C-alpha positions as CSV (number, residue, x, y, z in Angstrom):
1,M,18.4,-19.6,34.5
2,R,19.8,-23.2,35.1
3,N,18.3,-26.4,34.4
4,I,15.6,-24.8,31.9
5,N,13.6,-27.0,29.8
6,E,10.8,-27.1,27.6
7,D,8.0,-26.6,30.0
8,T,10.1,-23.5,31.8
9,I,11.4,-21.5,28.8
10,T,8.8,-19.3,28.4
11,L,8.9,-18.0,31.7
12,A,12.5,-17.3,31.7
13,V,12.0,-15.1,29.0
14,V,9.9,-13.2,29.7
15,E,11.1,-12.7,33.3
16,S,14.6,-12.0,31.5
17,M,12.5,-8.8,30.4
18,R,11.3,-7.5,33.5
19,D,13.6,-3.9,33.3
20,A,13.4,-3.4,30.2
21,K,12.7,0.9,30.7
22,N,10.1,0.7,27.2
23,A,7.0,-0.2,28.9
24,R,5.9,-0.9,25.9
25,L,8.2,-3.0,24.4
26,R,8.4,-4.8,27.4
27,T,4.7,-5.3,26.2
28,V,5.2,-6.2,22.8
29,M,8.4,-8.9,23.8
30,T,6.3,-10.6,26.4
31,S,3.6,-11.3,24.2
32,L,5.5,-12.1,20.6
33,V,7.7,-14.9,23.0
34,Q,4.8,-16.5,24.1
35,H,2.9,-16.7,21.4
36,L,6.4,-17.5,19.3
37,H,6.7,-20.5,22.0
38,S,3.1,-21.5,22.0
39,F,3.0,-21.7,18.0
40,A,6.2,-24.0,17.9
41,R,4.9,-26.2,20.6
42,E,1.2,-26.5,19.0
43,V,3.2,-27.6,15.4
44,K,5.7,-29.9,17.3
45,L,8.4,-27.3,15.4
46,T,11.6,-29.6,14.2
47,E,15.1,-28.5,14.1
48,G,15.7,-28.7,10.4
49,E,12.1,-27.1,9.9
50,W,13.6,-23.7,12.0
51,V,16.6,-23.9,10.3
52,Q,14.2,-23.9,6.9
53,A,13.2,-20.6,8.7
54,I,16.0,-18.9,9.5
55,D,17.2,-19.4,5.6
56,F,13.8,-17.9,4.4
57,L,14.5,-15.3,6.5
58,T,17.9,-14.5,5.7
59,A,16.8,-14.7,2.1
60,V,14.2,-12.3,2.3
61,G,16.9,-10.3,3.9
62,H,19.0,-10.0,1.2
63,I,16.9,-9.8,-1.3
64,T,16.1,-6.3,0.4
65,D,17.2,-3.2,-0.7
66,D,16.4,0.5,-1.3
67,K,14.3,-0.2,-4.4
68,R,13.1,-3.2,-2.9
69,Q,11.0,-4.7,0.4
70,E,10.9,-8.2,0.5
71,F,9.9,-8.1,4.2
72,I,6.9,-6.1,3.4
73,L,5.7,-8.2,0.1
74,L,6.3,-10.9,3.1
75,S,3.9,-8.5,5.3
76,D,1.3,-7.9,2.6
77,T,0.9,-11.6,1.5
78,L,0.7,-13.3,5.1
79,G,-2.5,-10.5,5.9
80,L,-0.4,-8.5,8.9
81,S,0.0,-5.8,6.7
82,M,-3.7,-5.3,6.4
83,L,-4.5,-6.4,9.7
84,V,-2.5,-3.2,11.0
85,T,-3.8,-1.8,8.9
86,A,-7.6,-2.3,9.7
87,Q,-7.3,-2.2,13.1
88,N,-5.4,1.1,13.2
89,N,-7.6,3.1,10.8
90,R,-11.0,2.3,12.4
91,K,-13.4,5.8,11.4
92,P,-16.9,6.8,10.7
93,S,-18.6,4.5,8.0
94,E,-19.1,7.9,6.0
95,C,-14.7,8.3,5.7
96,T,-13.0,6.6,3.0
97,E,-11.7,3.3,3.7
98,A,-7.5,2.9,4.5
99,T,-6.0,-0.1,3.0
100,V,-2.6,-1.5,2.3
101,F,0.9,1.0,1.7
102,G,2.3,-1.3,-0.3
103,P,6.1,-1.5,-1.2
104,F,6.3,1.1,-4.5
105,F,6.0,4.9,-2.3
106,V,8.5,7.0,-3.1
107,N,9.9,10.4,-1.4
108,G,10.0,13.4,-3.9
109,A,7.8,12.8,-6.4
110,P,7.8,15.9,-8.7
111,E,5.1,18.1,-8.5
112,Y,2.0,18.6,-10.5
113,E,-0.6,21.2,-11.2
114,N,-4.1,20.2,-11.2
115,G,-5.2,19.3,-14.9
116,N,-1.3,17.9,-15.9
117,D,-0.5,14.2,-17.0
118,I,1.9,12.7,-14.0
119,S,1.9,10.0,-16.2
120,N,5.7,10.9,-17.9
121,G,5.8,8.8,-20.6
122,A,4.7,5.6,-18.7
123,S,2.8,3.3,-21.1
124,G,-0.9,2.8,-21.2
125,E,-4.0,4.2,-22.3
126,P,-5.1,7.3,-21.3
127,C,-6.9,7.7,-18.1
128,F,-8.4,10.9,-17.0
129,V,-8.7,10.8,-12.8
130,S,-11.0,13.4,-11.3
131,G,-12.9,13.6,-7.8
132,R,-13.3,15.7,-4.6
133,I,-11.4,15.9,-1.3
134,L,-14.1,16.2,1.2
135,G,-14.7,16.2,5.5
136,V,-17.2,13.3,6.7
137,D,-20.1,16.4,6.7
138,G,-19.5,17.2,3.1
139,S,-17.2,20.1,3.5
140,P,-14.2,20.5,0.9
141,V,-11.0,19.6,2.1
142,A,-8.5,23.0,0.0
143,S,-5.2,22.4,-0.6
144,A,-4.9,18.7,0.3
145,R,-1.8,16.9,-0.5
146,I,-2.8,14.3,-2.8
147,D,0.5,11.5,-3.7
148,V,-0.9,9.0,-6.3
149,W,1.1,6.3,-7.9
150,Q,0.4,3.1,-10.0
151,S,2.2,0.4,-12.6
152,D,2.3,0.9,-15.7
153,E,0.4,-1.3,-18.5
154,D,3.1,-4.0,-18.7
155,G,2.5,-4.5,-14.7
156,F,5.5,-2.1,-13.9
157,Y,6.3,0.8,-11.0
158,D,8.9,3.3,-11.8
159,V,11.5,2.2,-9.3
160,Q,11.4,-1.3,-11.3
161,R,12.7,-0.1,-14.4
162,P,16.0,0.3,-14.5
163,P,17.1,4.0,-14.2
164,E,18.0,6.4,-17.1
165,S,20.7,8.0,-15.3
166,S,22.6,7.0,-12.3
167,S,21.5,11.0,-11.1
168,T,18.5,11.0,-12.2
169,P,15.6,9.0,-11.3
170,A,12.5,8.6,-14.2
171,H,9.4,9.2,-12.1
172,R,6.6,7.9,-14.1
173,A,3.2,7.5,-13.8
174,R,3.7,8.9,-10.1
175,G,3.0,12.4,-8.7
176,R,1.8,14.9,-6.0
177,L,-0.8,17.4,-6.7
178,S,-2.9,19.8,-4.0
179,S,-6.8,20.0,-3.9
180,A,-9.0,23.1,-5.2
181,A,-10.4,25.9,-3.0
182,D,-13.7,23.6,-3.4
183,G,-11.5,20.0,-2.5
184,S,-11.5,18.9,-6.3
185,F,-8.3,17.1,-7.7
186,H,-7.8,16.6,-11.2
187,F,-5.1,14.8,-13.5
188,R,-4.1,12.5,-16.7
189,S,-2.3,9.1,-16.2
190,I,-2.7,5.9,-17.3
191,L,-5.0,3.0,-17.2
192,A,-4.7,1.1,-14.0
193,V,-4.2,-2.7,-14.7
194,A,-3.6,-6.1,-12.8
195,Y,-0.2,-7.0,-12.0
196,P,2.0,-9.1,-9.7
197,I,3.7,-8.6,-6.8
198,P,7.5,-9.5,-7.6
199,H,7.4,-13.1,-6.9
200,D,11.2,-13.8,-8.4
201,G,12.2,-14.5,-4.7
202,P,11.1,-15.8,-1.3
203,V,8.0,-14.6,-1.0
204,G,6.8,-15.7,-4.7
205,Q,8.6,-19.1,-3.7
206,L,6.4,-19.3,-0.5
207,L,3.5,-18.6,-2.3
208,E,4.4,-21.0,-5.2
209,A,4.7,-23.4,-2.4
210,L,0.9,-22.5,-0.4
211,G,-0.7,-22.6,-4.1
212,R,-1.1,-18.9,-4.3
213,H,-0.9,-16.3,-7.0
214,P,1.5,-13.1,-6.7
215,W,-1.2,-11.3,-8.4
216,R,-3.2,-7.9,-7.6
217,P,-6.1,-6.3,-8.7
218,A,-5.9,-3.4,-11.0
219,H,-5.7,0.0,-9.0
220,L,-4.1,3.7,-8.2
221,H,-2.7,4.0,-4.9
222,F,-3.3,7.4,-2.9
223,M,-2.3,9.3,0.2
224,I,-4.0,12.1,0.9
225,A,-3.1,14.6,4.1
226,A,-4.4,17.6,4.6
227,P,-3.8,19.7,8.3
228,G,-6.8,18.6,11.3
229,Y,-7.4,15.4,9.1
230,E,-6.3,11.8,10.0
231,T,-3.8,11.2,6.6
232,L,-5.4,8.5,4.1
233,V,-3.5,5.8,2.8
234,T,-5.7,3.8,-0.1
235,H,-6.2,2.7,-3.2
236,V,-9.3,2.5,-6.0
237,F,-10.0,-0.6,-7.3
238,R,-11.2,-1.5,-11.2
239,E,-14.4,-2.8,-11.3
240,G,-14.4,-6.0,-12.8
241,D,-10.9,-7.3,-12.6
242,P,-10.6,-11.1,-12.1
243,Y,-9.2,-10.3,-9.0
244,L,-11.1,-8.3,-6.9
245,D,-12.1,-11.6,-4.9
246,S,-8.6,-13.2,-4.5
247,D,-6.0,-9.9,-4.0
248,A,-2.6,-11.8,-2.7
249,V,-2.3,-9.0,-0.3
250,F,-5.8,-8.8,0.6
251,G,-6.3,-4.9,0.4
252,V,-9.4,-4.9,-1.3
253,R,-12.5,-3.4,0.4
254,S,-16.3,-3.2,-1.9
255,S,-15.9,0.6,-1.0
256,L,-12.6,1.0,-3.0
257,I,-14.5,-0.5,-6.1
258,A,-14.8,2.1,-8.8
259,K,-15.9,2.0,-12.4
260,W,-13.5,2.9,-14.9
261,V,-15.5,4.6,-17.9
262,R,-14.5,2.9,-21.6
263,H,-14.7,6.4,-24.2
264,E,-14.1,5.8,-27.8
265,S,-12.1,8.4,-29.6
266,G,-13.3,11.9,-28.6
267,V,-13.1,15.4,-26.7
268,A,-11.2,14.4,-22.9
269,P,-12.7,15.8,-19.7
270,D,-9.6,18.3,-20.6
271,G,-10.7,19.4,-23.9
272,T,-7.9,17.4,-25.3
273,R,-9.0,16.1,-28.6
274,M,-8.5,12.2,-28.3
275,D,-7.7,10.3,-31.6
276,K,-7.9,7.1,-29.4
277,T,-9.8,5.1,-26.8
278,F,-9.1,7.0,-23.5
279,Y,-10.8,6.4,-19.6
280,T,-12.4,8.8,-16.7
281,L,-12.0,7.7,-13.5
282,E,-14.5,9.9,-11.3
283,Y,-14.0,8.9,-7.2
284,D,-14.2,11.4,-3.9
285,F,-12.6,10.9,-0.9
286,V,-13.9,11.4,2.9
287,L,-11.2,12.1,5.7
288,N,-11.7,11.4,8.9
289,P,-10.6,14.5,11.3
290,A,-7.7,13.9,13.2
291,D,-7.7,13.9,17.2
292,D,-4.9,13.4,19.5
293,T,-3.4,10.2,18.8
294,H,-4.2,10.3,14.6
295,Q,-2.5,13.5,13.7
296,S,-2.6,14.3,10.3
297,T,1.8,14.2,8.5
298,H,0.9,16.7,6.1
299,E,4.0,18.6,5.1
300,A,4.6,21.8,3.4
């Protein structure tokens, strides 16, 4: 390990890991070191730039807490999240495409019956969502667990709002329900709107420096799990949104764009008499059968 120079240091680091007991860890770290060193050589990284990079990552860590995951935002905005999602979710063309998970999913969302209003007071125009959960052969998938979450009309998720009390989180525009025997589901929520990802931190500063905007097109998040099927993490995007072609996290897929239909006052799909404008969305999800390497994470 003596007399290492800029030409020999990469091999020295790789050799230092040869006794790692975890073969996968050794493979990943060997490649990471080789690419990092190649990057530094290619751009002729200066000491000042290296310090700036360390300061940036430190700031990302400092702003990250149980309510905000700045590292996920960084991964999302660099396209890494979508790259990892895409290469790990190859499936038949009939299946619904996966997209980024995002930083705003939370465990313990309230359980709802089909037809319930999951908005729970979140601000926004009423929207009635329905669809089916199907297999690739068109057969219904009963009792699929459906997690859904979205922002309110101001572009904020419930976890970004101050809690009403220290002991009771206010879950709004977020819930979990199950598909019926025929694979169908339906619920009431609010109209999806475009919103900016949090950009008051280091990731926002990076986007500004790169001449990029922080906006995401209007969408609903879904995570769908059922025994015997791969768990699907995806969005449904609102047709006509101005940010569909410039999503800050590169998550849009044409197959995931759907039409939110605007209705004047009248009778809603659930029979409710609406005295103001409301919207409807219909979208079917097709799940891929699980294999030994893609088992469903369905929970009871």
